[in-house]
C-alpha positions as CSV (number, residue, x, y, z in Angstrom):
1,M,-23.7,-23.4,-30.4
2,K,-24.4,-23.0,-26.7
3,S,-20.7,-23.2,-25.9
4,K,-19.9,-20.4,-28.4
5,K,-22.6,-18.2,-26.8
6,K,-21.2,-19.0,-23.4
7,D,-17.6,-18.2,-24.6
8,S,-18.7,-14.9,-26.1
9,K,-20.6,-13.9,-22.9
10,F,-17.5,-14.9,-20.9
11,R,-15.2,-12.7,-23.0
12,I,-17.7,-9.8,-22.9
13,A,-17.8,-10.0,-19.1
14,D,-14.0,-10.1,-19.0
15,A,-13.7,-7.1,-21.3
16,F,-16.2,-5.2,-19.1
17,L,-14.2,-6.0,-15.9
18,L,-10.9,-4.9,-17.6
19,I,-12.4,-1.7,-18.7
20,M,-13.8,-0.9,-15.3
21,M,-10.4,-1.7,-13.8
22,V,-8.7,0.8,-16.1
23,L,-11.3,3.5,-16.0
24,P,-10.5,4.8,-12.5
25,I,-6.8,5.2,-13.4
26,V,-7.7,7.1,-16.5
27,F,-10.0,9.2,-14.5
28,G,-7.2,10.0,-12.0
29,M,-4.9,10.9,-14.9
30,A,-7.5,13.3,-16.3
31,L,-8.0,14.9,-12.9
32,N,-4.2,15.3,-12.5
33,I,-4.0,17.1,-15.9
34,I,-6.9,19.4,-15.2
35,F,-5.9,20.5,-11.7
36,T,-2.1,20.6,-12.0
37,P,-1.0,24.2,-12.4
38,E,1.4,25.2,-15.1
39,S,5.1,25.1,-14.2
40,N,8.2,26.4,-15.8
41,G,10.4,23.6,-14.4
42,I,10.5,20.5,-12.2
43,E,8.8,21.0,-8.9
44,I,8.6,18.9,-5.7
45,A,5.2,19.4,-4.0
46,G,2.7,17.5,-2.0
47,P,-0.7,16.2,-3.3
48,L,-3.0,18.6,-5.0
49,V,-6.0,19.8,-3.1
50,Y,-9.1,19.3,-5.4
51,F,-11.6,20.9,-3.1
52,T,-12.3,21.6,0.6
53,I,-15.4,20.6,2.7
54,P,-16.2,23.3,5.3
55,L,-16.7,21.8,8.8
56,P,-17.5,23.5,12.2
57,I,-14.1,22.8,13.7
58,Q,-11.7,22.6,10.8
59,S,-12.2,22.4,7.0
60,L,-11.5,19.0,5.4
61,P,-9.4,19.2,2.3
62,I,-9.9,16.5,-0.3
63,T,-6.5,15.8,-1.8
64,E,-5.1,13.9,-4.7
65,A,-3.8,11.2,-2.3
66,Q,-7.4,10.5,-1.0
67,I,-9.0,10.5,-4.4
68,N,-6.2,8.2,-5.8
69,S,-6.7,5.9,-2.9
70,W,-10.4,5.5,-3.6
71,L,-9.7,5.1,-7.4
72,L,-7.2,2.4,-6.6
73,I,-9.7,0.6,-4.4
74,I,-12.2,0.6,-7.2
75,S,-9.6,-0.7,-9.7
76,V,-8.5,-3.5,-7.3
77,F,-12.1,-4.4,-6.7
78,F,-12.7,-5.0,-10.4
79,L,-9.3,-6.7,-10.7
80,C,-10.4,-9.2,-8.1
81,L,-13.7,-9.7,-9.9
82,Y,-11.7,-10.4,-13.1
83,L,-9.3,-12.8,-11.5
84,T,-12.2,-14.7,-9.9
85,H,-14.4,-14.7,-12.9
86,G,-15.2,-18.2,-14.2
87,L,-13.8,-20.2,-11.3
88,S,-14.3,-23.9,-11.8
89,A,-13.2,-27.0,-10.0
90,K,-13.3,-29.1,-13.2
91,H,-11.8,-26.7,-15.7
92,P,-9.6,-24.1,-13.9
93,T,-8.3,-21.3,-16.0
94,K,-4.7,-20.0,-16.0
95,R,-5.7,-17.0,-14.0
96,Q,-7.3,-19.3,-11.5
97,H,-4.0,-21.2,-11.1
98,V,-2.2,-17.9,-10.5
99,V,-4.8,-16.7,-7.9
100,E,-4.7,-20.0,-6.1
101,W,-0.9,-20.0,-6.0
102,G,-0.9,-16.4,-4.6
103,L,-3.4,-17.3,-1.9
104,E,-1.4,-20.4,-0.9
105,Q,1.7,-18.2,-0.6
106,V,-0.1,-15.6,1.6
107,D,-1.5,-18.4,3.7
108,K,2.0,-19.9,4.2
109,L,3.4,-16.4,5.0
110,V,0.8,-15.8,7.6
111,S,1.1,-19.3,9.1
112,D,4.9,-19.0,9.3
113,N,4.9,-15.6,10.9
114,M,1.8,-15.5,13.0
115,G,1.0,-19.1,13.9
116,E,-2.1,-21.2,13.6
117,F,-4.3,-18.9,15.7
118,F,-4.1,-16.2,13.1
119,K,-4.7,-18.3,10.0
120,D,-7.8,-16.3,9.1
121,F,-5.6,-13.1,8.8
122,S,-4.6,-14.0,5.3
123,P,-7.2,-11.7,3.6
124,F,-6.2,-8.7,5.7
125,V,-2.5,-9.2,5.1
126,A,-3.1,-9.7,1.3
127,A,-5.2,-6.5,1.2
128,I,-2.4,-4.6,2.9
129,M,0.3,-5.8,0.5
130,V,-1.9,-5.3,-2.6
131,L,-3.1,-1.8,-1.6
132,S,0.4,-0.6,-0.6
133,A,2.1,-2.1,-3.6
134,F,-0.4,-0.7,-6.1
135,S,-0.4,2.7,-4.4
136,S,3.3,3.0,-4.9
137,L,3.1,1.8,-8.5
138,M,0.7,4.6,-9.4
139,T,3.7,6.8,-10.1
140,L,4.2,4.7,-13.3
141,F,1.0,6.4,-14.6
142,G,2.1,9.9,-13.5
143,L,-0.2,9.9,-10.5
144,Y,0.6,10.9,-7.0
145,P,1.1,7.7,-4.9
146,P,-1.0,7.6,-1.8
147,T,1.9,6.1,0.1
148,S,3.7,9.4,-0.3
149,D,1.1,11.0,1.9
150,L,1.7,10.6,5.7
151,N,-2.0,10.9,6.4
152,V,-2.8,7.8,4.3
153,V,0.0,5.6,5.6
154,G,-0.7,6.9,9.1
155,G,-4.3,5.8,8.9
156,W,-3.1,2.3,8.0
157,A,-0.7,2.3,11.0
158,V,-3.4,3.4,13.3
159,L,-5.6,0.5,12.1
160,V,-2.8,-1.9,12.8
161,F,-2.2,-0.3,16.2
162,I,-5.9,-0.9,17.1
163,L,-5.6,-4.6,16.1
164,I,-2.4,-4.9,18.2
165,T,-4.1,-3.4,21.2
166,Y,-7.2,-5.6,20.7
167,Y,-5.2,-8.8,20.8
168,K,-3.2,-7.6,23.8
169,F,-6.5,-7.1,25.6
170,K,-7.5,-10.7,25.0
171,C,-6.5,-11.7,28.5
172,G,-8.1,-8.6,30.1
173,P,-7.1,-5.1,31.0
174,A,-5.1,-6.2,34.1
175,H,-2.9,-8.5,32.0
176,Y,-2.5,-5.7,29.4
177,L,-1.4,-3.1,32.0
178,K,0.9,-5.7,33.7
179,S,2.8,-6.2,30.4
180,F,4.1,-2.6,30.7
181,T,6.0,-3.6,33.9
182,E,7.9,-6.5,32.2
183,P,10.7,-7.5,32.5
184,V,11.2,-5.0,35.3
185,A,9.0,-2.3,36.7
186,F,11.3,0.7,36.3
187,L,11.1,0.1,32.5
188,T,7.4,1.0,32.5
189,P,7.9,4.5,31.0
190,L,10.0,3.2,28.2
191,N,7.4,0.4,27.5
192,V,4.6,3.0,27.3
193,I,6.6,5.1,24.9
194,S,7.4,2.0,22.8
195,E,3.8,1.1,22.7
196,F,2.7,4.4,21.1
197,A,5.9,4.6,19.0
198,T,4.9,1.5,17.0
199,P,2.3,3.1,14.7
200,V,4.5,6.2,14.4
201,S,7.5,4.2,13.3
202,M,5.5,2.1,10.9
203,A,4.0,5.2,9.2
204,F,7.2,7.2,8.9
205,R,9.2,4.2,7.7
206,H,6.8,3.5,4.8
207,Y,6.1,7.1,4.0
208,G,9.7,8.2,4.2
209,N,11.0,5.4,1.9
210,I,8.4,6.0,-0.8
211,L,8.6,9.8,-0.7
212,S,12.4,9.8,-0.7
213,G,12.4,7.7,-3.8
214,S,10.1,10.1,-5.6
215,V,12.2,13.1,-4.5
216,I,15.5,11.5,-5.6
217,S,14.1,10.6,-9.0
218,V,12.9,14.2,-9.6
219,L,16.2,15.7,-8.5
220,V,18.3,13.3,-10.7
221,A,16.0,14.1,-13.7
222,A,16.5,17.8,-13.1
223,A,20.2,17.4,-12.7
224,L,20.4,15.4,-15.9
225,Q,18.4,18.0,-17.8
226,G,20.8,20.8,-16.7
227,L,23.9,18.7,-17.4
228,S,22.6,17.8,-20.9
229,A,22.0,21.5,-21.6
230,M,25.6,22.2,-20.4
231,I,27.2,19.5,-22.6
232,F,25.1,19.6,-25.7
233,G,23.8,23.2,-25.6
234,C,26.3,24.2,-28.3
235,L,24.6,22.0,-30.9
236,P,22.5,23.8,-33.4
237,G,18.7,24.2,-33.2
238,F,16.6,21.4,-31.7
239,L,19.7,19.3,-30.9
240,G,20.9,21.8,-28.4
241,Q,17.7,21.8,-26.5
242,F,17.1,18.0,-26.5
243,P,17.8,16.4,-23.1
244,F,20.0,13.5,-24.3
245,L,21.1,12.5,-20.8
246,Q,17.5,12.0,-19.6
247,I,17.1,9.1,-22.0
248,G,17.2,5.8,-20.1
249,I,18.7,6.8,-16.8
250,P,15.5,8.1,-15.2
251,A,13.8,4.9,-16.4
252,V,16.4,2.8,-14.6
253,L,15.8,4.8,-11.4
254,S,12.1,4.3,-11.8
255,V,12.6,0.5,-12.0
256,Y,14.2,0.7,-8.5
257,F,12.3,3.4,-6.7
258,D,8.9,3.0,-8.2
259,I,8.8,-0.8,-8.7
260,F,11.3,-2.6,-6.5
261,S,11.3,-0.2,-3.6
262,G,7.5,0.1,-3.7
263,L,7.0,-3.7,-3.6
264,L,9.6,-4.1,-1.0
265,Q,8.0,-1.5,1.3
266,A,4.6,-3.2,0.9
267,F,6.1,-6.5,1.9
268,I,7.9,-4.9,4.9
269,F,4.7,-3.1,6.1
270,A,2.8,-6.4,5.9
271,M,5.6,-8.3,7.7
272,L,5.7,-5.7,10.5
273,T,1.9,-5.9,10.8
274,M,2.0,-9.7,11.3
275,L,5.0,-9.6,13.7
276,Y,3.6,-6.8,15.9
277,I,0.2,-8.4,16.2
278,A,1.5,-11.9,16.8
279,S,4.2,-10.9,19.2
280,G,1.8,-8.7,21.2
281,F,-0.8,-11.5,21.6
282,P,-0.2,-13.5,24.8
283,E,-1.4,-16.8,23.3
284,E,-0.3,-19.1,26.2
285,D,-2.0,-16.9,28.8
286,Y,-5.1,-16.7,26.6
287,R,-5.3,-20.5,26.3
288,E,-4.8,-20.8,30.1
289,K,-7.7,-18.4,30.6
290,L,-9.9,-20.4,28.3
291,K,-9.0,-23.6,30.2
292,R,-9.9,-22.0,33.5
293,K,-13.3,-21.0,32.1
294,V,-14.0,-24.5,30.9
295,T,-12.9,-25.9,34.3
296,A,-15.1,-23.5,36.2
297,K,-18.1,-24.6,34.2
């Protein structure tokens, strides 16, 4: 009797977590329907501006990309609660096996690319991949993907740049400034430019690939609509207006641009994050610094 009550409570909790995971996406779809202006055809535009907060220096627009980012974070939060609900060492569930396998893969990825010193970076790298991948996949629900907004991806790149600089400073400001003169001093201007070009290149690479996929999909869909009208427009009644050529082909493009490309760019962004942070950290010099401190004591 107790086990049945326990099972029913477990299922109710699971259902609640799933509902809370889906609700933000539904809310985002409702906002999109309410605020999207009427259009006579296919248009390519940036994120909708829901409202603007007046500020002393410059007003702050709250856009569709920002709202969708927060809605996605809420959905991912409840997804994590669902996946970790009912963890047990004696009786692990199927979802627990999936989660443990995923964590093992991320740990291995971080260990292979960053080394033992950065083994605790797994949660950060996993968060980047999940947030980036799910942001791109929001197009499957008709929502504007946050990764198509340069401001969002630029914020991620700035965060990564701060981490890169932090670990480069591990050996002190003098060591950090000296690194700009390597391998030879006359390359210092190029090294400085390269330093600040890192977040710019990361942001534009991710943003450009996701946005270009969305634009290409819309253009192909519009072209197929016009071609269908040209070929089948002579058919009588409804048949002459039905876009026959839009059946199937846009879906195939969506599989590539929305799913494959989105997941690929999430993986690339995470890989660049790991490589930039690990390669910028002077681990040998840092360990020598720690040894000198221990010896001095």
